[in-house]
Biopython code that builds the backbone (N, CA, C, O; Angstrom):
import numpy as np
from Bio.PDB.StructureBuilder import StructureBuilder

atoms = [
    (1, "MET", "N", (14.427, 1.227, 21.290)),
    (1, "MET", "CA", (13.414, 1.075, 20.276)),
    (1, "MET", "C", (13.099, 2.446, 19.686)),
    (1, "MET", "O", (13.012, 3.432, 20.419)),
    (2, "VAL", "N", (12.929, 2.514, 18.381)),
    (2, "VAL", "CA", (12.631, 3.743, 17.666)),
    (2, "VAL", "C", (11.126, 3.981, 17.673)),
    (2, "VAL", "O", (10.348, 3.027, 17.654)),
    (3, "ALA", "N", (10.708, 5.246, 17.700)),
    (3, "ALA", "CA", (9.273, 5.560, 17.648)),
    (3, "ALA", "C", (8.670, 4.946, 16.390)),
    (3, "ALA", "O", (9.247, 5.052, 15.308)),
    (4, "GLY", "N", (7.512, 4.304, 16.527)),
    (4, "GLY", "CA", (6.870, 3.652, 15.386)),
    (4, "GLY", "C", (7.229, 2.182, 15.280)),
    (4, "GLY", "O", (6.693, 1.474, 14.428)),
    (5, "ASP", "N", (8.126, 1.714, 16.131)),
    (5, "ASP", "CA", (8.484, 0.302, 16.131)),
    (5, "ASP", "C", (7.675, -0.421, 17.191)),
    (5, "ASP", "O", (7.485, 0.080, 18.299)),
    (6, "GLY", "N", (7.205, -1.597, 16.839)),
    (6, "GLY", "CA", (6.511, -2.447, 17.788)),
    (6, "GLY", "C", (7.452, -3.542, 18.235)),
    (6, "GLY", "O", (8.615, -3.558, 17.831)),
    (7, "PRO", "N", (6.984, -4.446, 19.049)),
    (7, "PRO", "CA", (7.840, -5.533, 19.518)),
    (7, "PRO", "C", (8.274, -6.463, 18.386)),
    (7, "PRO", "O", (9.286, -7.153, 18.508)),
    (8, "ASP", "N", (7.513, -6.486, 17.279)),
    (8, "ASP", "CA", (7.829, -7.373, 16.161)),
    (8, "ASP", "C", (8.426, -6.648, 14.967)),
    (8, "ASP", "O", (8.618, -7.262, 13.917)),
    (9, "GLY", "N", (8.728, -5.357, 15.094)),
    (9, "GLY", "CA", (9.306, -4.601, 13.990)),
    (9, "GLY", "C", (8.563, -3.297, 13.761)),
    (9, "GLY", "O", (7.694, -2.919, 14.548)),
    (10, "PRO", "N", (8.911, -2.607, 12.672)),
    (10, "PRO", "CA", (8.278, -1.320, 12.380)),
    (10, "PRO", "C", (6.776, -1.465, 12.155)),
    (10, "PRO", "O", (6.312, -2.458, 11.596)),
    (11, "VAL", "N", (6.032, -0.468, 12.595)),
    (11, "VAL", "CA", (4.585, -0.442, 12.448)),
    (11, "VAL", "C", (4.230, 0.582, 11.381)),
    (11, "VAL", "O", (4.756, 1.695, 11.390)),
    (12, "ARG", "N", (3.342, 0.215, 10.463)),
    (12, "ARG", "CA", (2.905, 1.096, 9.390)),
    (12, "ARG", "C", (1.384, 1.121, 9.374)),
    (12, "ARG", "O", (0.739, 0.272, 9.989)),
    (13, "THR", "N", (0.809, 2.097, 8.672)),
    (13, "THR", "CA", (-0.641, 2.236, 8.559)),
    (13, "THR", "C", (-1.088, 1.859, 7.158)),
    (13, "THR", "O", (-0.518, 2.326, 6.172)),
    (14, "CYS", "N", (-2.103, 1.018, 7.070)),
    (14, "CYS", "CA", (-2.677, 0.630, 5.786)),
    (14, "CYS", "C", (-3.423, 1.830, 5.216)),
    (14, "CYS", "O", (-4.241, 2.433, 5.910)),
    (15, "VAL", "N", (-3.149, 2.191, 3.944)),
    (15, "VAL", "CA", (-3.811, 3.347, 3.334)),
    (15, "VAL", "C", (-5.279, 3.059, 3.046)),
    (15, "VAL", "O", (-6.047, 3.988, 2.795)),
    (16, "GLY", "N", (-5.684, 1.798, 3.076)),
    (16, "GLY", "CA", (-7.080, 1.452, 2.822)),
    (16, "GLY", "C", (-7.929, 1.547, 4.069)),
    (16, "GLY", "O", (-8.813, 2.399, 4.158)),
    (17, "CYS", "N", (-7.669, 0.677, 5.036)),
    (17, "CYS", "CA", (-8.504, 0.607, 6.238)),
    (17, "CYS", "C", (-8.009, 1.503, 7.362)),
    (17, "CYS", "O", (-8.700, 1.665, 8.367)),
    (18, "ARG", "N", (-6.825, 2.087, 7.210)),
    (18, "ARG", "CA", (-6.220, 2.999, 8.184)),
    (18, "ARG", "C", (-5.871, 2.326, 9.514)),
    (18, "ARG", "O", (-5.654, 3.019, 10.508)),
    (19, "SER", "N", (-5.811, 1.002, 9.553)),
    (19, "SER", "CA", (-5.388, 0.334, 10.782)),
    (19, "SER", "C", (-3.883, 0.160, 10.754)),
    (19, "SER", "O", (-3.275, 0.054, 9.689)),
    (20, "ARG", "N", (-3.291, 0.132, 11.934)),
    (20, "ARG", "CA", (-1.849, -0.022, 12.054)),
    (20, "ARG", "C", (-1.510, -1.504, 12.150)),
    (20, "ARG", "O", (-2.224, -2.281, 12.784)),
    (21, "ALA", "N", (-0.401, -1.881, 11.506)),
    (21, "ALA", "CA", (0.039, -3.272, 11.520)),
    (21, "ALA", "C", (1.555, -3.312, 11.393)),
    (21, "ALA", "O", (2.181, -2.339, 10.973)),
    (22, "VAL", "N", (2.127, -4.429, 11.755)),
    (22, "VAL", "CA", (3.560, -4.627, 11.591)),
    (22, "VAL", "C", (3.865, -4.580, 10.098)),
    (22, "VAL", "O", (3.119, -5.139, 9.294)),
    (23, "GLN", "N", (4.943, -3.925, 9.729)),
    (23, "GLN", "CA", (5.305, -3.716, 8.323)),
    (23, "GLN", "C", (5.314, -5.016, 7.533)),
    (23, "GLN", "O", (4.925, -5.026, 6.365)),
    (24, "SER", "N", (5.746, -6.105, 8.138)),
    (24, "SER", "CA", (5.830, -7.383, 7.420)),
    (24, "SER", "C", (4.458, -7.950, 7.077)),
    (24, "SER", "O", (4.369, -8.852, 6.244)),
    (25, "ASP", "N", (3.377, -7.448, 7.695)),
    (25, "ASP", "CA", (2.018, -7.906, 7.389)),
    (25, "ASP", "C", (1.376, -7.101, 6.266)),
    (25, "ASP", "O", (0.253, -7.398, 5.859)),
    (26, "LEU", "N", (2.075, -6.087, 5.760)),
    (26, "LEU", "CA", (1.538, -5.207, 4.726)),
    (26, "LEU", "C", (2.373, -5.313, 3.456)),
    (26, "LEU", "O", (3.519, -5.761, 3.489)),
    (27, "VAL", "N", (1.789, -4.896, 2.340)),
    (27, "VAL", "CA", (2.497, -4.851, 1.057)),
    (27, "VAL", "C", (2.888, -3.401, 0.807)),
    (27, "VAL", "O", (2.046, -2.506, 0.885)),
    (28, "ARG", "N", (4.158, -3.166, 0.506)),
    (28, "ARG", "CA", (4.611, -1.817, 0.181)),
    (28, "ARG", "C", (4.296, -1.541, -1.287)),
    (28, "ARG", "O", (4.534, -2.379, -2.157)),
    (29, "LEU", "N", (3.758, -0.354, -1.545)),
    (29, "LEU", "CA", (3.426, 0.065, -2.901)),
    (29, "LEU", "C", (4.206, 1.323, -3.221)),
    (29, "LEU", "O", (4.336, 2.211, -2.378)),
    (30, "VAL", "N", (4.723, 1.404, -4.431)),
    (30, "VAL", "CA", (5.433, 2.611, -4.879)),
    (30, "VAL", "C", (4.828, 3.088, -6.189)),
    (30, "VAL", "O", (4.294, 2.297, -6.967)),
    (31, "ALA", "N", (4.916, 4.387, -6.420)),
    (31, "ALA", "CA", (4.413, 4.964, -7.665)),
    (31, "ALA", "C", (5.560, 5.029, -8.665)),
    (31, "ALA", "O", (6.618, 5.590, -8.381)),
    (32, "VAL", "N", (5.337, 4.450, -9.834)),
    (32, "VAL", "CA", (6.293, 4.502, -10.934)),
    (32, "VAL", "C", (5.546, 5.179, -12.081)),
    (32, "VAL", "O", (4.780, 4.534, -12.796)),
    (33, "GLY", "N", (5.771, 6.463, -12.250)),
    (33, "GLY", "CA", (4.967, 7.234, -13.195)),
    (33, "GLY", "C", (3.557, 7.328, -12.664)),
    (33, "GLY", "O", (3.339, 7.833, -11.563)),
    (34, "THR", "N", (2.588, 6.843, -13.440)),
    (34, "THR", "CA", (1.203, 6.825, -12.971)),
    (34, "THR", "C", (0.762, 5.428, -12.556)),
    (34, "THR", "O", (-0.403, 5.221, -12.216)),
    (35, "ALA", "N", (1.677, 4.472, -12.581)),
    (35, "ALA", "CA", (1.360, 3.103, -12.157)),
    (35, "ALA", "C", (1.757, 2.921, -10.698)),
    (35, "ALA", "O", (2.794, 3.415, -10.255)),
    (36, "ILE", "N", (0.930, 2.217, -9.972)),
    (36, "ILE", "CA", (1.250, 1.865, -8.594)),
    (36, "ILE", "C", (1.686, 0.414, -8.608)),
    (36, "ILE", "O", (0.925, -0.480, -8.978)),
    (37, "MET", "N", (2.931, 0.196, -8.198)),
    (37, "MET", "CA", (3.545, -1.124, -8.292)),
    (37, "MET", "C", (3.767, -1.715, -6.898)),
    (37, "MET", "O", (4.180, -1.001, -5.984)),
    (38, "PRO", "N", (3.498, -3.007, -6.729)),
    (38, "PRO", "CA", (3.842, -3.659, -5.467)),
    (38, "PRO", "C", (5.358, -3.766, -5.348)),
    (38, "PRO", "O", (6.049, -4.061, -6.323)),
    (39, "ASP", "N", (5.855, -3.528, -4.166)),
    (39, "ASP", "CA", (7.283, -3.642, -3.892)),
    (39, "ASP", "C", (7.457, -4.721, -2.831)),
    (39, "ASP", "O", (7.708, -4.420, -1.664)),
    (40, "THR", "N", (7.323, -5.972, -3.241)),
    (40, "THR", "CA", (7.326, -7.080, -2.291)),
    (40, "THR", "C", (8.672, -7.262, -1.596)),
    (40, "THR", "O", (8.728, -7.808, -0.494)),
    (41, "ARG", "N", (9.746, -6.815, -2.219)),
    (41, "ARG", "CA", (11.071, -6.947, -1.603)),
    (41, "ARG", "C", (11.455, -5.711, -0.795)),
    (41, "ARG", "O", (12.433, -5.736, -0.048)),
    (42, "GLY", "N", (10.686, -4.629, -0.942)),
    (42, "GLY", "CA", (10.953, -3.415, -0.164)),
    (42, "GLY", "C", (12.206, -2.693, -0.585)),
    (42, "GLY", "O", (12.837, -2.031, 0.239)),
    (43, "ARG", "N", (12.590, -2.799, -1.852)),
    (43, "ARG", "CA", (13.846, -2.213, -2.287)),
    (43, "ARG", "C", (13.703, -1.140, -3.368)),
    (43, "ARG", "O", (14.693, -0.508, -3.735)),
    (44, "ARG", "N", (12.500, -0.924, -3.878)),
    (44, "ARG", "CA", (12.325, 0.097, -4.919)),
    (44, "ARG", "C", (12.512, 1.483, -4.329)),
    (44, "ARG", "O", (12.115, 1.735, -3.192)),
    (45, "PRO", "N", (13.110, 2.378, -5.090)),
    (45, "PRO", "CA", (13.294, 3.733, -4.585)),
    (45, "PRO", "C", (11.972, 4.500, -4.581)),
    (45, "PRO", "O", (11.042, 4.169, -5.316)),
    (46, "GLY", "N", (11.912, 5.498, -3.763)),
    (46, "GLY", "CA", (10.748, 6.370, -3.746)),
    (46, "GLY", "C", (9.894, 6.180, -2.514)),
    (46, "GLY", "O", (10.129, 5.305, -1.681)),
    (47, "ARG", "N", (8.913, 7.021, -2.436)),
    (47, "ARG", "CA", (7.994, 7.029, -1.308)),
    (47, "ARG", "C", (7.091, 5.810, -1.375)),
    (47, "ARG", "O", (6.554, 5.487, -2.435)),
    (48, "GLY", "N", (6.925, 5.145, -0.268)),
    (48, "GLY", "CA", (6.089, 3.956, -0.220)),
    (48, "GLY", "C", (4.796, 4.192, 0.527)),
    (48, "GLY", "O", (4.729, 5.034, 1.423)),
    (49, "ALA", "N", (3.784, 3.460, 0.161)),
    (49, "ALA", "CA", (2.518, 3.412, 0.886)),
    (49, "ALA", "C", (2.269, 1.941, 1.185)),
    (49, "ALA", "O", (2.703, 1.067, 0.435)),
    (50, "TYR", "N", (1.582, 1.675, 2.265)),
    (50, "TYR", "CA", (1.393, 0.291, 2.693)),
    (50, "TYR", "C", (-0.076, -0.087, 2.656)),
    (50, "TYR", "O", (-0.950, 0.728, 2.952)),
    (51, "LEU", "N", (-0.338, -1.349, 2.284)),
    (51, "LEU", "CA", (-1.696, -1.837, 2.117)),
    (51, "LEU", "C", (-1.748, -3.287, 2.572)),
    (51, "LEU", "O", (-0.826, -4.060, 2.312)),
    (52, "HIS", "N", (-2.842, -3.657, 3.261)),
    (52, "HIS", "CA", (-3.034, -5.069, 3.585)),
    (52, "HIS", "C", (-3.201, -5.869, 2.297)),
    (52, "HIS", "O", (-3.656, -5.337, 1.285)),
    (53, "ASP", "N", (-2.843, -7.112, 2.338)),
    (53, "ASP", "CA", (-2.976, -8.012, 1.189)),
    (53, "ASP", "C", (-4.435, -8.471, 1.098)),
    (53, "ASP", "O", (-4.737, -9.660, 1.193)),
    (54, "ASP", "N", (-5.328, -7.493, 0.910)),
    (54, "ASP", "CA", (-6.769, -7.751, 0.939)),
    (54, "ASP", "C", (-7.457, -6.795, -0.039)),
    (54, "ASP", "O", (-7.251, -5.582, 0.012)),
    (55, "ARG", "N", (-8.254, -7.344, -0.906)),
    (55, "ARG", "CA", (-8.933, -6.521, -1.916)),
    (55, "ARG", "C", (-9.839, -5.465, -1.279)),
    (55, "ARG", "O", (-10.022, -4.390, -1.851)),
    (56, "ARG", "N", (-10.407, -5.753, -0.110)),
    (56, "ARG", "CA", (-11.275, -4.762, 0.549)),
    (56, "ARG", "C", (-10.490, -3.510, 0.910)),
    (56, "ARG", "O", (-11.017, -2.402, 0.807)),
    (57, "CYS", "N", (-9.252, -3.666, 1.327)),
    (57, "CYS", "CA", (-8.422, -2.500, 1.655)),
    (57, "CYS", "C", (-8.107, -1.700, 0.397)),
    (57, "CYS", "O", (-8.088, -0.470, 0.436)),
    (58, "LEU", "N", (-7.859, -2.386, -0.720)),
    (58, "LEU", "CA", (-7.622, -1.686, -1.981)),
    (58, "LEU", "C", (-8.864, -0.908, -2.396)),
    (58, "LEU", "O", (-8.760, 0.236, -2.838)),
    (59, "GLU", "N", (-10.046, -1.523, -2.256)),
    (59, "GLU", "CA", (-11.290, -0.839, -2.607)),
    (59, "GLU", "C", (-11.524, 0.381, -1.720)),
    (59, "GLU", "O", (-11.984, 1.418, -2.198)),
    (60, "LEU", "N", (-11.210, 0.261, -0.429)),
    (60, "LEU", "CA", (-11.335, 1.410, 0.477)),
    (60, "LEU", "C", (-10.386, 2.530, 0.073)),
    (60, "LEU", "O", (-10.757, 3.704, 0.087)),
    (61, "ALA", "N", (-9.172, 2.165, -0.282)),
    (61, "ALA", "CA", (-8.189, 3.172, -0.704)),
    (61, "ALA", "C", (-8.657, 3.889, -1.959)),
    (61, "ALA", "O", (-8.519, 5.108, -2.067)),
    (62, "GLU", "N", (-9.210, 3.144, -2.906)),
    (62, "GLU", "CA", (-9.725, 3.759, -4.134)),
    (62, "GLU", "C", (-10.892, 4.684, -3.828)),
    (62, "GLU", "O", (-10.972, 5.789, -4.365)),
    (63, "ARG", "N", (-11.794, 4.236, -2.968)),
    (63, "ARG", "CA", (-12.974, 5.029, -2.621)),
    (63, "ARG", "C", (-12.570, 6.323, -1.904)),
    (63, "ARG", "O", (-13.181, 7.372, -2.112)),
    (64, "ARG", "N", (-11.542, 6.239, -1.064)),
    (64, "ARG", "CA", (-11.081, 7.405, -0.314)),
    (64, "ARG", "C", (-10.130, 8.287, -1.128)),
    (64, "ARG", "O", (-9.755, 9.372, -0.681)),
    (65, "ARG", "N", (-9.741, 7.827, -2.315)),
    (65, "ARG", "CA", (-8.839, 8.581, -3.206)),
    (65, "ARG", "C", (-7.535, 8.970, -2.502)),
    (65, "ARG", "O", (-7.195, 10.149, -2.400)),
    (66, "VAL", "N", (-6.828, 7.971, -2.029)),
    (66, "VAL", "CA", (-5.641, 8.202, -1.211)),
    (66, "VAL", "C", (-4.340, 8.361, -1.989)),
    (66, "VAL", "O", (-3.357, 8.848, -1.431)),
    (67, "TRP", "N", (-4.304, 7.972, -3.240)),
    (67, "TRP", "CA", (-3.026, 7.834, -3.935)),
    (67, "TRP", "C", (-2.269, 9.152, -4.078)),
    (67, "TRP", "O", (-1.060, 9.178, -3.853)),
    (68, "SER", "N", (-2.926, 10.226, -4.439)),
    (68, "SER", "CA", (-2.224, 11.502, -4.594)),
    (68, "SER", "C", (-1.659, 11.988, -3.262)),
    (68, "SER", "O", (-0.565, 12.551, -3.218)),
    (69, "ARG", "N", (-2.403, 11.772, -2.177)),
    (69, "ARG", "CA", (-1.904, 12.158, -0.845)),
    (69, "ARG", "C", (-0.764, 11.248, -0.418)),
    (69, "ARG", "O", (0.249, 11.714, 0.105)),
    (70, "ALA", "N", (-0.930, 9.949, -0.640)),
    (70, "ALA", "CA", (0.079, 8.989, -0.186)),
    (70, "ALA", "C", (1.426, 9.224, -0.864)),
    (70, "ALA", "O", (2.479, 9.063, -0.247)),
    (71, "TYR", "N", (1.381, 9.605, -2.137)),
    (71, "TYR", "CA", (2.628, 9.805, -2.876)),
    (71, "TYR", "C", (2.988, 11.276, -3.029)),
    (71, "TYR", "O", (3.925, 11.623, -3.749)),
    (72, "ARG", "N", (2.234, 12.142, -2.345)),
    (72, "ARG", "CA", (2.492, 13.584, -2.352)),
    (72, "ARG", "C", (2.596, 14.135, -3.765)),
    (72, "ARG", "O", (3.547, 14.834, -4.116)),
    (73, "ARG", "N", (1.606, 13.804, -4.552)),
    (73, "ARG", "CA", (1.518, 14.296, -5.924)),
    (73, "ARG", "C", (0.395, 15.310, -5.992)),
    (73, "ARG", "O", (-0.322, 15.512, -5.012)),
    (74, "GLY", "N", (0.237, 15.943, -7.131)),
    (74, "GLY", "CA", (-0.789, 16.966, -7.315)),
    (74, "GLY", "C", (-2.197, 16.458, -7.067)),
    (74, "GLY", "O", (-2.410, 15.263, -6.861)),
    (75, "ALA", "N", (-3.146, 17.362, -7.087)),
    (75, "ALA", "CA", (-4.540, 17.034, -6.810)),
    (75, "ALA", "C", (-5.109, 16.095, -7.869)),
    (75, "ALA", "O", (-4.667, 16.082, -9.018)),
    (76, "GLY", "N", (-6.081, 15.327, -7.459)),
    (76, "GLY", "CA", (-6.787, 14.433, -8.381)),
    (76, "GLY", "C", (-6.205, 13.040, -8.403)),
    (76, "GLY", "O", (-4.987, 12.856, -8.426)),
    (77, "ASP", "N", (-7.090, 12.061, -8.397)),
    (77, "ASP", "CA", (-6.656, 10.662, -8.420)),
    (77, "ASP", "C", (-6.971, 9.978, -9.738)),
    (77, "ASP", "O", (-6.851, 8.757, -9.846)),
    (78, "ALA", "N", (-7.367, 10.734, -10.723)),
    (78, "ALA", "CA", (-7.671, 10.133, -12.019)),
    (78, "ALA", "C", (-6.376, 9.689, -12.697)),
    (78, "ALA", "O", (-5.365, 10.389, -12.640)),
    (79, "GLY", "N", (-6.414, 8.543, -13.325)),
    (79, "GLY", "CA", (-5.277, 8.110, -14.111)),
    (79, "GLY", "C", (-4.297, 7.172, -13.431)),
    (79, "GLY", "O", (-3.330, 6.756, -14.069)),
    (80, "TRP", "N", (-4.498, 6.816, -12.159)),
    (80, "TRP", "CA", (-3.590, 5.863, -11.509)),
    (80, "TRP", "C", (-3.876, 4.464, -12.038)),
    (80, "TRP", "O", (-5.030, 4.041, -12.097)),
    (81, "ASP", "N", (-2.831, 3.752, -12.420)),
    (81, "ASP", "CA", (-2.953, 2.381, -12.915)),
    (81, "ASP", "C", (-2.729, 1.420, -11.749)),
    (81, "ASP", "O", (-1.608, 1.278, -11.262)),
    (82, "LEU", "N", (-3.793, 0.767, -11.308)),
    (82, "LEU", "CA", (-3.724, -0.151, -10.170)),
    (82, "LEU", "C", (-3.661, -1.609, -10.594)),
    (82, "LEU", "O", (-3.705, -2.494, -9.739)),
    (83, "SER", "N", (-3.559, -1.883, -11.887)),
    (83, "SER", "CA", (-3.593, -3.268, -12.360)),
    (83, "SER", "C", (-2.473, -4.141, -11.772)),
    (83, "SER", "O", (-2.729, -5.312, -11.492)),
    (84, "PRO", "N", (-1.235, -3.631, -11.569)),
    (84, "PRO", "CA", (-0.226, -4.495, -10.946)),
    (84, "PRO", "C", (-0.591, -4.903, -9.515)),
    (84, "PRO", "O", (-0.305, -6.026, -9.100)),
    (85, "VAL", "N", (-1.212, -4.007, -8.770)),
    (85, "VAL", "CA", (-1.633, -4.319, -7.397)),
    (85, "VAL", "C", (-2.787, -5.314, -7.433)),
    (85, "VAL", "O", (-2.808, -6.272, -6.660)),
    (86, "GLU", "N", (-3.747, -5.091, -8.328)),
    (86, "GLU", "CA", (-4.874, -6.014, -8.457)),
    (86, "GLU", "C", (-4.397, -7.414, -8.833)),
    (86, "GLU", "O", (-4.917, -8.406, -8.322)),
    (87, "ALA", "N", (-3.418, -7.498, -9.718)),
    (87, "ALA", "CA", (-2.872, -8.808, -10.116)),
    (87, "ALA", "C", (-2.226, -9.512, -8.926)),
    (87, "ALA", "O", (-2.382, -10.721, -8.758)),
    (88, "LEU", "N", (-1.507, -8.761, -8.105)),
    (88, "LEU", "CA", (-0.878, -9.343, -6.923)),
    (88, "LEU", "C", (-1.941, -9.855, -5.957)),
    (88, "LEU", "O", (-1.811, -10.956, -5.422)),
    (89, "LEU", "N", (-2.988, -9.069, -5.730)),
    (89, "LEU", "CA", (-4.044, -9.483, -4.797)),
    (89, "LEU", "C", (-4.814, -10.691, -5.326)),
    (89, "LEU", "O", (-5.223, -11.555, -4.551)),
    (90, "ASP", "N", (-5.011, -10.755, -6.643)),
    (90, "ASP", "CA", (-5.711, -11.906, -7.228)),
    (90, "ASP", "C", (-4.884, -13.177, -7.137)),
    (90, "ASP", "O", (-5.433, -14.273, -7.023)),
    (91, "ALA", "N", (-3.554, -13.035, -7.186)),
    (91, "ALA", "CA", (-2.667, -14.194, -7.137)),
    (91, "ALA", "C", (-2.404, -14.666, -5.708)),
    (91, "ALA", "O", (-1.921, -15.780, -5.507)),
    (92, "ALA", "N", (-2.716, -13.829, -4.711)),
    (92, "ALA", "CA", (-2.422, -14.168, -3.327)),
    (92, "ALA", "C", (-3.329, -15.299, -2.859)),
    (92, "ALA", "O", (-4.512, -15.324, -3.200)),
    (93, "PRO", "N", (-2.781, -16.247, -2.074)),
    (93, "PRO", "CA", (-3.617, -17.318, -1.534)),
    (93, "PRO", "C", (-4.615, -16.752, -0.526)),
    (93, "PRO", "O", (-4.299, -15.825, 0.220)),
    (94, "ARG", "N", (-5.794, -17.305, -0.512)),
    (94, "ARG", "CA", (-6.839, -16.841, 0.403)),
    (94, "ARG", "C", (-6.695, -17.547, 1.745)),
    (94, "ARG", "O", (-6.553, -18.768, 1.807)),
    (95, "GLY", "N", (-6.735, -16.762, 2.819)),
    (95, "GLY", "CA", (-6.683, -17.330, 4.159)),
    (95, "GLY", "C", (-8.059, -17.783, 4.600)),
    (95, "GLY", "O", (-9.063, -17.300, 4.078)),
    (96, "GLY", "N", (-8.124, -18.705, 5.552)),
    (96, "GLY", "CA", (-9.443, -19.186, 5.949)),
    (96, "GLY", "C", (-9.710, -19.092, 7.392)),
    (96, "GLY", "O", (-10.791, -19.468, 7.845)),
]
sb = StructureBuilder()
sb.init_structure("model")
sb.init_model(0)
sb.init_chain("A")
sb.init_seg("    ")
for serial, (resi, resn, name, xyz) in enumerate(atoms, 1):
    if name == "N":
        sb.init_residue(resn, " ", resi, " ")
    sb.init_atom(name, np.array(xyz, "f"), 0.0, 1.0, " ", f" {name:<3s}", serial, name[0])
structure = sb.get_structure()
């Protein structure tokens, strides 16, 4: 087993709530220019950040200003377009 792997697969950290979860339970996000795009198939090139499929985690990530750190870009989080991620979260079925 490789470091960072759990019994069910690779483990990643949600950039919003900072909790660790199996990669398949998180949505991979990639930066395309200044837009943050969901990578549901996990095949887009570039550095990925992981987020739970939960609007609260997205709000925490925004409040903590994680995007520049997550994608190793310059200082400041102004100008990131999160609308594709918000659309994905709005379209996701709600668990009960």
